[in-house]
Structures are given as C-alpha cells and as structure tokens.
ChimeraX commands (.cxc) that place a marker at each C-alpha (Angstrom):
marker #1 position 24.90,-24.66,41.09 radius 0.5
marker #1 position 22.65,-22.23,42.96 radius 0.5
marker #1 position 24.82,-19.30,41.81 radius 0.5
marker #1 position 23.96,-19.94,38.15 radius 0.5
marker #1 position 20.35,-20.80,39.05 radius 0.5
marker #1 position 19.65,-17.26,40.31 radius 0.5
marker #1 position 20.15,-15.22,37.09 radius 0.5
marker #1 position 18.53,-18.00,35.08 radius 0.5
marker #1 position 15.33,-17.94,37.12 radius 0.5
marker #1 position 15.22,-14.16,37.43 radius 0.5
marker #1 position 15.41,-13.80,33.64 radius 0.5
marker #1 position 12.81,-16.53,33.14 radius 0.5
marker #1 position 10.44,-14.66,35.45 radius 0.5
marker #1 position 11.10,-11.43,33.54 radius 0.5
marker #1 position 10.40,-13.10,30.18 radius 0.5
marker #1 position 7.21,-14.63,31.62 radius 0.5
marker #1 position 5.94,-11.10,32.33 radius 0.5
marker #1 position 6.41,-11.11,36.11 radius 0.5
marker #1 position 7.10,-7.58,37.35 radius 0.5
marker #1 position 9.66,-6.94,40.12 radius 0.5
marker #1 position 10.81,-10.55,40.57 radius 0.5
marker #1 position 12.56,-11.15,43.88 radius 0.5
marker #1 position 14.89,-13.96,44.87 radius 0.5
marker #1 position 16.77,-14.32,48.14 radius 0.5
marker #1 position 17.72,-16.86,50.75 radius 0.5
marker #1 position 20.09,-15.49,53.38 radius 0.5
marker #1 position 21.31,-18.62,55.15 radius 0.5
marker #1 position 21.40,-22.36,54.57 radius 0.5
marker #1 position 19.08,-24.73,56.40 radius 0.5
marker #1 position 21.20,-27.24,58.31 radius 0.5
marker #1 position 21.18,-28.99,61.67 radius 0.5
marker #1 position 17.65,-27.84,62.48 radius 0.5
marker #1 position 15.03,-29.77,64.43 radius 0.5
marker #1 position 12.75,-29.96,61.41 radius 0.5
marker #1 position 15.43,-31.87,59.51 radius 0.5
marker #1 position 15.36,-29.47,56.55 radius 0.5
marker #1 position 18.63,-29.52,54.63 radius 0.5
marker #1 position 18.97,-26.83,51.96 radius 0.5
marker #1 position 22.12,-25.38,50.46 radius 0.5
marker #1 position 20.83,-22.32,48.60 radius 0.5
marker #1 position 21.67,-19.54,51.05 radius 0.5
marker #1 position 23.89,-16.55,50.37 radius 0.5
marker #1 position 25.80,-17.28,53.60 radius 0.5
marker #1 position 26.85,-20.56,55.14 radius 0.5
marker #1 position 26.04,-20.88,58.84 radius 0.5
marker #1 position 27.05,-23.42,61.46 radius 0.5
marker #1 position 24.29,-23.43,64.08 radius 0.5
marker #1 position 26.26,-25.78,66.37 radius 0.5
marker #1 position 29.16,-23.33,66.79 radius 0.5
marker #1 position 29.25,-21.49,70.14 radius 0.5
marker #1 position 29.71,-18.20,68.30 radius 0.5
marker #1 position 28.40,-17.13,64.94 radius 0.5
marker #1 position 30.41,-18.95,62.32 radius 0.5
marker #1 position 29.58,-18.24,58.70 radius 0.5
marker #1 position 30.92,-16.90,55.44 radius 0.5
marker #1 position 29.59,-15.51,52.15 radius 0.5
marker #1 position 29.24,-18.19,49.47 radius 0.5
marker #1 position 29.64,-18.02,45.70 radius 0.5
marker #1 position 26.00,-16.93,45.50 radius 0.5
marker #1 position 26.96,-13.66,47.20 radius 0.5
marker #1 position 29.21,-12.69,44.28 radius 0.5
marker #1 position 26.36,-13.32,41.84 radius 0.5
marker #1 position 24.26,-10.78,43.73 radius 0.5
marker #1 position 27.20,-8.40,43.40 radius 0.5
marker #1 position 27.15,-9.00,39.64 radius 0.5
marker #1 position 23.44,-8.29,39.50 radius 0.5
marker #1 position 24.00,-5.02,41.36 radius 0.5
marker #1 position 26.38,-3.89,38.59 radius 0.5
marker #1 position 23.75,-4.24,35.87 radius 0.5
marker #1 position 22.48,-1.00,34.33 radius 0.5
marker #1 position 18.93,0.30,34.25 radius 0.5
marker #1 position 18.38,-0.32,30.52 radius 0.5
marker #1 position 18.39,-3.87,29.18 radius 0.5
marker #1 position 19.18,-5.00,25.64 radius 0.5
marker #1 position 16.63,-7.57,24.48 radius 0.5
marker #1 position 16.23,-7.58,20.70 radius 0.5
marker #1 position 19.64,-9.05,19.79 radius 0.5
marker #1 position 20.05,-11.56,22.63 radius 0.5
marker #1 position 17.82,-14.45,21.61 radius 0.5
marker #1 position 20.20,-17.40,21.95 radius 0.5
marker #1 position 17.50,-20.11,21.74 radius 0.5
marker #1 position 19.55,-22.15,24.21 radius 0.5
marker #1 position 18.03,-23.96,27.16 radius 0.5
marker #1 position 21.18,-23.66,29.29 radius 0.5
marker #1 position 23.31,-20.63,28.35 radius 0.5
marker #1 position 21.83,-17.15,28.32 radius 0.5
marker #1 position 22.81,-13.49,28.64 radius 0.5
marker #1 position 21.57,-10.46,30.55 radius 0.5
marker #1 position 23.05,-7.35,28.90 radius 0.5
marker #1 position 22.42,-3.82,30.13 radius 0.5
marker #1 position 23.70,-0.30,29.69 radius 0.5
marker #1 position 24.09,2.67,31.98 radius 0.5
marker #1 position 25.29,6.19,31.31 radius 0.5
marker #1 position 28.98,5.30,31.43 radius 0.5
marker #1 position 29.16,1.51,31.09 radius 0.5
marker #1 position 27.89,-1.67,29.47 radius 0.5
marker #1 position 27.47,-4.75,31.70 radius 0.5
marker #1 position 26.93,-8.24,30.29 radius 0.5
marker #1 position 26.19,-11.23,32.55 radius 0.5
marker #1 position 26.48,-14.70,30.96 radius 0.5
marker #1 position 25.44,-17.85,32.81 radius 0.5
marker #1 position 25.54,-21.57,32.11 radius 0.5
marker #1 position 22.82,-23.22,34.17 radius 0.5
marker #1 position 22.17,-26.88,33.32 radius 0.5
marker #1 position 18.74,-27.52,34.74 radius 0.5
marker #1 position 18.79,-31.01,36.32 radius 0.5
marker #1 position 15.00,-31.20,35.84 radius 0.5
marker #1 position 15.02,-29.81,32.28 radius 0.5
marker #1 position 12.85,-32.63,30.87 radius 0.5
marker #1 position 10.14,-32.33,33.53 radius 0.5
marker #1 position 10.20,-28.53,33.35 radius 0.5
marker #1 position 9.88,-28.60,29.57 radius 0.5
marker #1 position 6.76,-30.74,29.82 radius 0.5
marker #1 position 5.28,-28.52,32.55 radius 0.5
marker #1 position 5.66,-25.50,30.24 radius 0.5
marker #1 position 3.79,-27.33,27.49 radius 0.5
marker #1 position 1.20,-29.29,29.45 radius 0.5
marker #1 position -1.46,-26.70,28.63 radius 0.5
marker #1 position -1.25,-27.77,24.97 radius 0.5
marker #1 position -2.41,-31.30,25.87 radius 0.5
marker #1 position -6.00,-32.44,26.20 radius 0.5
marker #1 position -7.39,-34.08,29.31 radius 0.5
marker #1 position -6.62,-37.67,28.26 radius 0.5
marker #1 position -3.04,-36.75,27.27 radius 0.5
marker #1 position -2.43,-34.99,30.59 radius 0.5
marker #1 position -3.72,-38.01,32.47 radius 0.5
marker #1 position -1.44,-40.32,30.47 radius 0.5
marker #1 position 1.55,-38.09,31.22 radius 0.5
marker #1 position 0.77,-37.99,34.95 radius 0.5
marker #1 position 0.45,-41.79,34.96 radius 0.5
marker #1 position 3.93,-42.05,33.42 radius 0.5
marker #1 position 5.38,-39.85,36.15 radius 0.5
marker #1 position 3.57,-41.47,39.09 radius 0.5
marker #1 position 4.41,-45.00,37.91 radius 0.5
marker #1 position 8.14,-44.25,37.58 radius 0.5
marker #1 position 8.16,-44.93,33.85 radius 0.5
marker #1 position 8.89,-41.29,32.99 radius 0.5
marker #1 position 12.48,-41.52,34.27 radius 0.5
marker #1 position 13.03,-44.73,32.30 radius 0.5
marker #1 position 11.72,-42.99,29.17 radius 0.5
marker #1 position 14.15,-40.10,29.69 radius 0.5
marker #1 position 17.04,-42.55,30.07 radius 0.5
marker #1 position 15.83,-44.33,26.89 radius 0.5
marker #1 position 15.19,-47.55,28.76 radius 0.5
marker #1 position 11.64,-47.60,27.36 radius 0.5
marker #1 position 10.83,-47.08,23.68 radius 0.5
marker #1 position 8.35,-44.24,23.18 radius 0.5
marker #1 position 7.29,-45.50,19.77 radius 0.5
marker #1 position 5.92,-48.71,21.32 radius 0.5
marker #1 position 3.86,-46.95,23.97 radius 0.5
marker #1 position 0.11,-46.36,23.61 radius 0.5
marker #1 position 0.23,-42.57,23.50 radius 0.5
marker #1 position -1.02,-39.91,21.11 radius 0.5
marker #1 position 1.31,-38.54,18.43 radius 0.5
marker #1 position 1.36,-35.14,20.14 radius 0.5
marker #1 position 2.42,-36.55,23.51 radius 0.5
marker #1 position 5.06,-38.74,21.88 radius 0.5
marker #1 position 6.50,-35.68,20.13 radius 0.5
marker #1 position 6.75,-33.79,23.44 radius 0.5
marker #1 position 8.36,-36.76,25.17 radius 0.5
marker #1 position 10.95,-37.10,22.39 radius 0.5
marker #1 position 11.83,-33.42,22.72 radius 0.5
marker #1 position 12.16,-33.88,26.48 radius 0.5
marker #1 position 14.48,-36.83,25.84 radius 0.5
marker #1 position 16.72,-34.68,23.64 radius 0.5
marker #1 position 16.92,-31.96,26.29 radius 0.5
marker #1 position 17.74,-34.53,28.95 radius 0.5
marker #1 position 20.53,-35.97,26.77 radius 0.5
marker #1 position 22.02,-32.49,26.29 radius 0.5
marker #1 position 21.79,-31.73,30.01 radius 0.5
marker #1 position 23.73,-34.91,30.84 radius 0.5
marker #1 position 26.36,-33.98,28.25 radius 0.5
marker #1 position 26.79,-30.34,29.34 radius 0.5
marker #1 position 27.01,-31.17,33.04 radius 0.5
marker #1 position 30.60,-32.27,32.39 radius 0.5
marker #1 position 31.69,-30.19,29.38 radius 0.5
marker #1 position 32.48,-26.54,28.72 radius 0.5
marker #1 position 30.69,-24.25,26.29 radius 0.5
marker #1 position 32.38,-21.59,24.12 radius 0.5
marker #1 position 30.23,-18.51,23.51 radius 0.5
marker #1 position 31.21,-15.85,20.98 radius 0.5
marker #1 position 30.08,-12.39,22.11 radius 0.5
marker #1 position 30.13,-9.25,19.96 radius 0.5
marker #1 position 29.45,-5.70,21.15 radius 0.5
marker #1 position 28.79,-3.16,18.41 radius 0.5
marker #1 position 28.28,0.58,18.02 radius 0.5
marker #1 position 30.54,1.77,20.82 radius 0.5
marker #1 position 33.69,3.82,20.31 radius 0.5
marker #1 position 36.27,5.37,22.57 radius 0.5
marker #1 position 38.49,4.33,25.46 radius 0.5
marker #1 position 37.05,1.75,27.86 radius 0.5
marker #1 position 38.16,-0.16,30.92 radius 0.5
marker #1 position 37.44,-3.88,30.39 radius 0.5
marker #1 position 36.82,-6.03,33.48 radius 0.5
marker #1 position 35.75,-9.68,33.57 radius 0.5
marker #1 position 34.49,-11.42,36.71 radius 0.5
marker #1 position 33.88,-15.16,37.15 radius 0.5
marker #1 position 32.01,-17.41,39.57 radius 0.5
marker #1 position 32.63,-21.12,39.06 radius 0.5
marker #1 position 33.55,-24.30,40.95 radius 0.5
marker #1 position 36.92,-22.82,41.99 radius 0.5
marker #1 position 35.05,-20.54,44.39 radius 0.5
marker #1 position 33.06,-21.99,47.30 radius 0.5
marker #1 position 33.10,-19.59,50.24 radius 0.5
marker #1 position 34.45,-16.17,51.09 radius 0.5
marker #1 position 35.83,-15.49,47.58 radius 0.5
marker #1 position 37.04,-11.98,46.77 radius 0.5
marker #1 position 35.04,-10.13,44.14 radius 0.5
marker #1 position 37.91,-9.04,41.90 radius 0.5
marker #1 position 38.34,-9.14,38.10 radius 0.5
marker #1 position 40.05,-12.22,36.68 radius 0.5
marker #1 position 40.93,-10.12,33.64 radius 0.5
marker #1 position 41.37,-6.37,33.33 radius 0.5
marker #1 position 42.67,-4.20,30.48 radius 0.5
marker #1 position 42.19,-0.94,28.63 radius 0.5
marker #1 position 40.55,-0.95,25.20 radius 0.5
marker #1 position 40.49,1.65,22.47 radius 0.5
marker #1 position 37.38,0.68,20.53 radius 0.5
marker #1 position 36.85,1.78,16.96 radius 0.5
marker #1 position 35.46,-1.53,15.64 radius 0.5
marker #1 position 33.01,-4.09,17.11 radius 0.5
marker #1 position 34.46,-5.75,20.22 radius 0.5
marker #1 position 34.53,-9.54,20.06 radius 0.5
marker #1 position 35.28,-12.01,22.87 radius 0.5
marker #1 position 35.01,-15.79,23.15 radius 0.5
marker #1 position 33.95,-16.85,26.65 radius 0.5
marker #1 position 34.62,-20.37,27.92 radius 0.5
marker #1 position 31.81,-21.31,30.28 radius 0.5
marker #1 position 32.28,-24.18,32.69 radius 0.5
marker #1 position 29.17,-26.02,33.90 radius 0.5
marker #1 position 27.13,-23.88,36.33 radius 0.5
marker #1 position 29.47,-20.92,35.95 radius 0.5
marker #1 position 28.61,-17.22,35.71 radius 0.5
marker #1 position 30.72,-14.58,34.01 radius 0.5
marker #1 position 30.34,-10.84,33.81 radius 0.5
marker #1 position 31.97,-8.33,31.45 radius 0.5
marker #1 position 31.90,-4.66,32.37 radius 0.5
marker #1 position 33.02,-2.00,29.89 radius 0.5
marker #1 position 33.37,1.36,31.63 radius 0.5
marker #1 position 33.93,4.42,29.47 radius 0.5
marker #1 position 37.04,6.33,30.47 radius 0.5
marker #1 position 36.73,10.11,30.63 radius 0.5
marker #1 position 38.69,12.06,28.05 radius 0.5
marker #1 position 42.03,13.24,29.36 radius 0.5
marker #1 position 42.18,17.04,29.67 radius 0.5
marker #1 position 44.65,18.85,27.42 radius 0.5
marker #1 position 47.82,19.78,29.20 radius 0.5
marker #1 position 48.19,23.57,29.14 radius 0.5
marker #1 position 51.73,24.98,29.39 radius 0.5
marker #1 position 52.15,27.15,32.47 radius 0.5
marker #1 position 54.37,30.19,31.88 radius 0.5
marker #1 position 55.51,32.27,34.83 radius 0.5
marker #1 position 56.16,35.97,34.63 radius 0.5
marker #1 position 59.90,35.42,35.07 radius 0.5
marker #1 position 59.98,32.88,32.22 radius 0.5
marker #1 position 57.99,35.23,30.00 radius 0.5
marker #1 position 60.42,38.06,30.62 radius 0.5
marker #1 position 63.38,35.82,29.93 radius 0.5
marker #1 position 61.76,34.78,26.68 radius 0.5
marker #1 position 61.40,38.39,25.59 radius 0.5
marker #1 position 65.01,39.16,26.47 radius 0.5
marker #1 position 66.20,36.20,24.47 radius 0.5
marker #1 position 64.20,37.29,21.43 radius 0.5
marker #1 position 65.54,40.84,21.64 radius 0.5
marker #1 position 69.09,39.57,22.04 radius 0.5
marker #1 position 68.72,37.32,19.00 radius 0.5
marker #1 position 67.28,40.16,16.97 radius 0.5
marker #1 position 70.16,42.44,17.94 radius 0.5
marker #1 position 72.67,39.75,17.09 radius 0.5
marker #1 position 71.13,39.29,13.65 radius 0.5
marker #1 position 71.10,43.00,13.03 radius 0.5
marker #1 position 74.79,43.31,13.87 radius 0.5
marker #1 position 75.65,40.64,11.33 radius 0.5
marker #1 position 74.02,42.56,8.49 radius 0.5
marker #1 position 76.82,44.22,6.37 radius 0.5
marker #1 position 76.82,48.01,6.44 radius 0.5
marker #1 position 76.98,49.92,3.19 radius 0.5
marker link #1:1,2 radius 0.2
marker link #1:2,3 radius 0.2
marker link #1:3,4 radius 0.2
marker link #1:4,5 radius 0.2
marker link #1:5,6 radius 0.2
marker link #1:6,7 radius 0.2
marker link #1:7,8 radius 0.2
marker link #1:8,9 radius 0.2
marker link #1:9,10 radius 0.2
marker link #1:10,11 radius 0.2
marker link #1:11,12 radius 0.2
marker link #1:12,13 radius 0.2
marker link #1:13,14 radius 0.2
marker link #1:14,15 radius 0.2
marker link #1:15,16 radius 0.2
marker link #1:16,17 radius 0.2
marker link #1:17,18 radius 0.2
marker link #1:18,19 radius 0.2
marker link #1:19,20 radius 0.2
marker link #1:20,21 radius 0.2
marker link #1:21,22 radius 0.2
marker link #1:22,23 radius 0.2
marker link #1:23,24 radius 0.2
marker link #1:24,25 radius 0.2
marker link #1:25,26 radius 0.2
marker link #1:26,27 radius 0.2
marker link #1:27,28 radius 0.2
marker link #1:28,29 radius 0.2
marker link #1:29,30 radius 0.2
marker link #1:30,31 radius 0.2
marker link #1:31,32 radius 0.2
marker link #1:32,33 radius 0.2
marker link #1:33,34 radius 0.2
marker link #1:34,35 radius 0.2
marker link #1:35,36 radius 0.2
marker link #1:36,37 radius 0.2
marker link #1:37,38 radius 0.2
marker link #1:38,39 radius 0.2
marker link #1:39,40 radius 0.2
marker link #1:40,41 radius 0.2
marker link #1:41,42 radius 0.2
marker link #1:42,43 radius 0.2
marker link #1:43,44 radius 0.2
marker link #1:44,45 radius 0.2
marker link #1:45,46 radius 0.2
marker link #1:46,47 radius 0.2
marker link #1:47,48 radius 0.2
marker link #1:48,49 radius 0.2
marker link #1:49,50 radius 0.2
marker link #1:50,51 radius 0.2
marker link #1:51,52 radius 0.2
marker link #1:52,53 radius 0.2
marker link #1:53,54 radius 0.2
marker link #1:54,55 radius 0.2
marker link #1:55,56 radius 0.2
marker link #1:56,57 radius 0.2
marker link #1:57,58 radius 0.2
marker link #1:58,59 radius 0.2
marker link #1:59,60 radius 0.2
marker link #1:60,61 radius 0.2
marker link #1:61,62 radius 0.2
marker link #1:62,63 radius 0.2
marker link #1:63,64 radius 0.2
marker link #1:64,65 radius 0.2
marker link #1:65,66 radius 0.2
marker link #1:66,67 radius 0.2
marker link #1:67,68 radius 0.2
marker link #1:68,69 radius 0.2
marker link #1:69,70 radius 0.2
marker link #1:70,71 radius 0.2
marker link #1:71,72 radius 0.2
marker link #1:72,73 radius 0.2
marker link #1:73,74 radius 0.2
marker link #1:74,75 radius 0.2
marker link #1:75,76 radius 0.2
marker link #1:76,77 radius 0.2
marker link #1:77,78 radius 0.2
marker link #1:78,79 radius 0.2
marker link #1:79,80 radius 0.2
marker link #1:80,81 radius 0.2
marker link #1:81,82 radius 0.2
marker link #1:82,83 radius 0.2
marker link #1:83,84 radius 0.2
marker link #1:84,85 radius 0.2
marker link #1:85,86 radius 0.2
marker link #1:86,87 radius 0.2
marker link #1:87,88 radius 0.2
marker link #1:88,89 radius 0.2
marker link #1:89,90 radius 0.2
marker link #1:90,91 radius 0.2
marker link #1:91,92 radius 0.2
marker link #1:92,93 radius 0.2
marker link #1:93,94 radius 0.2
marker link #1:94,95 radius 0.2
marker link #1:95,96 radius 0.2
marker link #1:96,97 radius 0.2
marker link #1:97,98 radius 0.2
marker link #1:98,99 radius 0.2
marker link #1:99,100 radius 0.2
marker link #1:100,101 radius 0.2
marker link #1:101,102 radius 0.2
marker link #1:102,103 radius 0.2
marker link #1:103,104 radius 0.2
marker link #1:104,105 radius 0.2
marker link #1:105,106 radius 0.2
marker link #1:106,107 radius 0.2
marker link #1:107,108 radius 0.2
marker link #1:108,109 radius 0.2
marker link #1:109,110 radius 0.2
marker link #1:110,111 radius 0.2
marker link #1:111,112 radius 0.2
marker link #1:112,113 radius 0.2
marker link #1:113,114 radius 0.2
marker link #1:114,115 radius 0.2
marker link #1:115,116 radius 0.2
marker link #1:116,117 radius 0.2
marker link #1:117,118 radius 0.2
marker link #1:118,119 radius 0.2
marker link #1:119,120 radius 0.2
marker link #1:120,121 radius 0.2
marker link #1:121,122 radius 0.2
marker link #1:122,123 radius 0.2
marker link #1:123,124 radius 0.2
marker link #1:124,125 radius 0.2
marker link #1:125,126 radius 0.2
marker link #1:126,127 radius 0.2
marker link #1:127,128 radius 0.2
marker link #1:128,129 radius 0.2
marker link #1:129,130 radius 0.2
marker link #1:130,131 radius 0.2
marker link #1:131,132 radius 0.2
marker link #1:132,133 radius 0.2
marker link #1:133,134 radius 0.2
marker link #1:134,135 radius 0.2
marker link #1:135,136 radius 0.2
marker link #1:136,137 radius 0.2
marker link #1:137,138 radius 0.2
marker link #1:138,139 radius 0.2
marker link #1:139,140 radius 0.2
marker link #1:140,141 radius 0.2
marker link #1:141,142 radius 0.2
marker link #1:142,143 radius 0.2
marker link #1:143,144 radius 0.2
marker link #1:144,145 radius 0.2
marker link #1:145,146 radius 0.2
marker link #1:146,147 radius 0.2
marker link #1:147,148 radius 0.2
marker link #1:148,149 radius 0.2
marker link #1:149,150 radius 0.2
marker link #1:150,151 radius 0.2
marker link #1:151,152 radius 0.2
marker link #1:152,153 radius 0.2
marker link #1:153,154 radius 0.2
marker link #1:154,155 radius 0.2
marker link #1:155,156 radius 0.2
marker link #1:156,157 radius 0.2
marker link #1:157,158 radius 0.2
marker link #1:158,159 radius 0.2
marker link #1:159,160 radius 0.2
marker link #1:160,161 radius 0.2
marker link #1:161,162 radius 0.2
marker link #1:162,163 radius 0.2
marker link #1:163,164 radius 0.2
marker link #1:164,165 radius 0.2
marker link #1:165,166 radius 0.2
marker link #1:166,167 radius 0.2
marker link #1:167,168 radius 0.2
marker link #1:168,169 radius 0.2
marker link #1:169,170 radius 0.2
marker link #1:170,171 radius 0.2
marker link #1:171,172 radius 0.2
marker link #1:172,173 radius 0.2
marker link #1:173,174 radius 0.2
marker link #1:174,175 radius 0.2
marker link #1:175,176 radius 0.2
marker link #1:176,177 radius 0.2
marker link #1:177,178 radius 0.2
marker link #1:178,179 radius 0.2
marker link #1:179,180 radius 0.2
marker link #1:180,181 radius 0.2
marker link #1:181,182 radius 0.2
marker link #1:182,183 radius 0.2
marker link #1:183,184 radius 0.2
marker link #1:184,185 radius 0.2
marker link #1:185,186 radius 0.2
marker link #1:186,187 radius 0.2
marker link #1:187,188 radius 0.2
marker link #1:188,189 radius 0.2
marker link #1:189,190 radius 0.2
marker link #1:190,191 radius 0.2
marker link #1:191,192 radius 0.2
marker link #1:192,193 radius 0.2
marker link #1:193,194 radius 0.2
marker link #1:194,195 radius 0.2
marker link #1:195,196 radius 0.2
marker link #1:196,197 radius 0.2
marker link #1:197,198 radius 0.2
marker link #1:198,199 radius 0.2
marker link #1:199,200 radius 0.2
marker link #1:200,201 radius 0.2
marker link #1:201,202 radius 0.2
marker link #1:202,203 radius 0.2
marker link #1:203,204 radius 0.2
marker link #1:204,205 radius 0.2
marker link #1:205,206 radius 0.2
marker link #1:206,207 radius 0.2
marker link #1:207,208 radius 0.2
marker link #1:208,209 radius 0.2
marker link #1:209,210 radius 0.2
marker link #1:210,211 radius 0.2
marker link #1:211,212 radius 0.2
marker link #1:212,213 radius 0.2
marker link #1:213,214 radius 0.2
marker link #1:214,215 radius 0.2
marker link #1:215,216 radius 0.2
marker link #1:216,217 radius 0.2
marker link #1:217,218 radius 0.2
marker link #1:218,219 radius 0.2
marker link #1:219,220 radius 0.2
marker link #1:220,221 radius 0.2
marker link #1:221,222 radius 0.2
marker link #1:222,223 radius 0.2
marker link #1:223,224 radius 0.2
marker link #1:224,225 radius 0.2
marker link #1:225,226 radius 0.2
marker link #1:226,227 radius 0.2
marker link #1:227,228 radius 0.2
marker link #1:228,229 radius 0.2
marker link #1:229,230 radius 0.2
marker link #1:230,231 radius 0.2
marker link #1:231,232 radius 0.2
marker link #1:232,233 radius 0.2
marker link #1:233,234 radius 0.2
marker link #1:234,235 radius 0.2
marker link #1:235,236 radius 0.2
marker link #1:236,237 radius 0.2
marker link #1:237,238 radius 0.2
marker link #1:238,239 radius 0.2
marker link #1:239,240 radius 0.2
marker link #1:240,241 radius 0.2
marker link #1:241,242 radius 0.2
marker link #1:242,243 radius 0.2
marker link #1:243,244 radius 0.2
marker link #1:244,245 radius 0.2
marker link #1:245,246 radius 0.2
marker link #1:246,247 radius 0.2
marker link #1:247,248 radius 0.2
marker link #1:248,249 radius 0.2
marker link #1:249,250 radius 0.2
marker link #1:250,251 radius 0.2
marker link #1:251,252 radius 0.2
marker link #1:252,253 radius 0.2
marker link #1:253,254 radius 0.2
marker link #1:254,255 radius 0.2
marker link #1:255,256 radius 0.2
marker link #1:256,257 radius 0.2
marker link #1:257,258 radius 0.2
marker link #1:258,259 radius 0.2
marker link #1:259,260 radius 0.2
marker link #1:260,261 radius 0.2
marker link #1:261,262 radius 0.2
marker link #1:262,263 radius 0.2
marker link #1:263,264 radius 0.2
marker link #1:264,265 radius 0.2
marker link #1:265,266 radius 0.2
marker link #1:266,267 radius 0.2
marker link #1:267,268 radius 0.2
marker link #1:268,269 radius 0.2
marker link #1:269,270 radius 0.2
marker link #1:270,271 radius 0.2
marker link #1:271,272 radius 0.2
marker link #1:272,273 radius 0.2
marker link #1:273,274 radius 0.2
marker link #1:274,275 radius 0.2
marker link #1:275,276 radius 0.2
marker link #1:276,277 radius 0.2
view
C-alpha cells in the first residue's frame, strides 16, 4: 500500500505547487520502547536480531522507478480526473518513461472534505466537525444515516454526498482491478520496450527486472492496455535504439588483385570467342 502511496502523494504535492517535494522513510518502526508501530519504511528491520537483519521492501523498487523518470514531464494530456489512478509521464533525450499507480486512499472521504472545507462558512465547518467528533461521520459514509434527514445546509449535504460516492468507489476498487488504456503518440523509430511492476506479489527483496520486454518498430501511435491491481504501480520505459551502422565491405589487396585478374581473364575469353573475318 505504501509503495503506491509514494508517487500519489509526490504528484499531489507537485500539483499543489510545492517545490522540491521530498518523501523518505528508511526503516520501519517496530519493537521500540515508545511503542510506535509503522510499516512505511524502505527497508524492513528486526531490532531484536543479534546482527543486522533487514531487506529492501516493495517501496524500494518504487524509488527505483522514480529514479528512471526523465527531466521533462508531460502534463497537458494526462488529466485523468480519477481519484485513484494517475500517471507520471516524462521524457529524456533517449527515452520516454511512464509511471502508472493505483492508490486507493482509505481516507478518501475525509481527505475530500479537508480539501473543500475552506468553501464552507463557520457554522458549516462547526457542523462538520461535530459529525466527526460524535462518530456520526463514519455512519454517514457507510450510509447508516440518511443525509437528507439531517439538519445541515444544502452546501454541506452536497459535499457529504460526494464524499459518500468516493467512499463507495474506494470500497469497490480495494478488491477489483482497473484497466487503463494508454496511448503514446508522435514517436517513430526502433525502441526497446520494458515494463516493470510492483504489486502484492512482491513483499521484500524483490529483483527489479522487467516483467515484459520487447523491441518495437514504431510508425503509428503506440497503444497498451494496463491491468492495475489494487495498490499496484507499473512503469513503461521506451528507450530509443541507436541506428545500426551500415556494414561496409572490406576488400584486401589480395582480393582486389584477384578480382582484376578474373575480369581480365573473362575479357580475354570473350575476345577469343569473337569470330575472325
């Protein structure tokens, strides 16, 4: 889950106008005297082992994916308007790298309201906070309480209904796959296609190798349907292959002389076959 969280939050920070966003957590927090238990580190670590015992987790491979992104990012054609699936697509001098993630935010309803709380007036904010502190907010999201029967303003009811819809979709997508159709245009030539995946099949110490690799000769738009499992991350890298140099025929001096002799011999033979008057 944390592996898909990283690109999602980094892109959200970028879109919010935050320059140079930074995310890292090297090791998990476990078995410490403070009782803090967190599972968001790049490396697992057993503090009770007599010697260092750890391994890189799936998060580590996501950082590897991020390191393969180019310096120039495509933005204008990548507006998916999807709360869960999104794309980071970049280009470098010799390659195009596209990172696609499917992060189902478990707090999508609460986060949606926090992004829109500034649009509410003081009384509406107070009413919303009362819903949360009283425990009624969770019942509203699970549709155990009817919003239409609650004494709230029309604006707040509209926001709560939208939050309900997002919560319903999050519950649905936490156990179902998504198919995303990707199209890359305006590139031609020979490319090496590589696709990497991080999903629930990888927990710790997974090799960072392509799950699919092939050569493409592109003359038309390249289209690919990606099947995204919940909380998975996929990356497509198209690396332009250099043009193969023309093979020049090497002729040695001995071969050249032999060629001349053969030509002279053939000419003589032809001349001898011409009838004499």
